[in-house]
N, C-alpha and C positions, 0 to 999 in steps of 0.2 A: 449265298446266291451269287451267281456270276452272270455276265452278259449273255453267255450261251444258254443259260437256263430261262431267260425271259421269253414268254409266250403271250400273244394277245389273248384277251379275255374270251372265253368260249362264246361263239355266236356273234362276235364283233366283226369277223371277217367273212364276207360272202363271196363265193366264186362267181366270176362273170358268166353271163349267158352265152354259150357257144352255139350260135345258130347255124343251120345248114350243115350239120355234121351227122346226118343219118336219122332215121325215124325213131330209133331207140332212145335218142336223146330227148325226144319230145319236141324238138324244134327242127325237124327235117322237112323234106319236100317243099313246103311253102315258106319255111324258115320264120314262122310266126307272123307272116304278112297277110294271111287270108288268101282267098281264092283269086278274085279278079279286082280290077279297079286300078286307078292311077297309082295308089301307094304300093301296090304289089309289084309294079314294074321297076326295072332297073332305071335309076335316075328319076323315078317318079316323084310327085309332090309339086308344090307350087314354089315359085321363085321367091327370093328374099323380099322384094317390094310388092308382092301380089296383094291386092286388096279386094278380092272377090269379084273381079271384073270391072270394078270402079277405076277410073283414071288414077294411077298412083300419085302420091303426094309429090314425088320428085319431078313428075311431068306436069303437075298443076302449078308449081311455083314458077314465078317469072325468072327468066335467065338474064344475067348481067350482060350489058353491051360491051363490045370491045374485047381487048385481050391484054395480057401483061407481058411485055417484052422481057425475056430472060437475059438479053444481052445489053440492057439499059445500063448506062454508066452514070452514076450519081456523083456530081462534083460538090466539093465543100466550097460554099461561096465566101469570099473575103472581099470587103469593100476597100477602096483606096483610102478612105478616111481612117479606117482601122490601121492600115499600113503606116499612115502618116503619124499616128499616135504611138506606134510601137517601135519604129525603126529610126535610126539616125541617118544623117547624110552619108552617101556612098556605101550604104549597106546592101548586101545581096539578100533578096527575098526568095527563098525556095522552101520546099516541103520540110526540110530538116529545121530551118530557122523558125518556121511557123509552129512546128511541134515544140521547139524549145521555149517559145513565147506563150504556148498554151492556146494558140488560136485553133489548131486542129488536133485531133487525137493521135493520128497515125501518119507517118511519112508515106505510107502506101496509098493513102486517100488522094484521088485526083483533086486538084485545086483550080478554081476559076476565080480570077480577080474581076470584080464588078466596079462600075464607075460611080457609085453613090458617094457623095461627099467631095471634099477637096483634098489635094495633096500639094505640099510645098517642098518636100524633100526630094533630093536626087537619088533615086533607088534603081538598082538593077533587079528586075523581076524575072525569075526563071521558074515558071509554073506551067501547068498543063494547058490552060486556056486563059485568055484575057479578052474581055469585051472590047468593042471598038471605042466606046467612050472612055473606058479605063486606060486603054493604050494611049489615047489622045492626051489625057490628063497627065499620065506619067511622063510622056515625052515632052509635054509643055513645061513640066517642072524641071526638065534637064536629065531625066532618067532614061533608061532604055529597057525594052522588053525583049527577052530572049526566049522564044517558044521552042519546044522540042521539034526535031526534024520530022 
């Protein structure tokens, strides 16, 4: 026996119903749809959510308020107390050094420094955003903030 000798079992394969191909086929004229009515028409039948004239479920459910802004930018928050514990005097704080220290996962993530806690070290901070309180604390400690243009 070879692959070209293989055949399906007799009666296991049934040919599809070819409707609308002449009266001699048994499915001509009305093509098995009957004489009249909604289902005999082209595009006839009820829609996907139709519930017999009852208000459909999708319309009965409450809708959520507001909307989701697709252009929203999520910043990774970093507090000045965390910077104080991780960096030494005169260090530069930017996305690459924060990734190296394990504070954020990716250098492509925008970073915002927040003012929670205290800072005693003189740091140069080069991140995307800095809160007003964080900037005041960094500059009071002798550091400087360099924001992107």
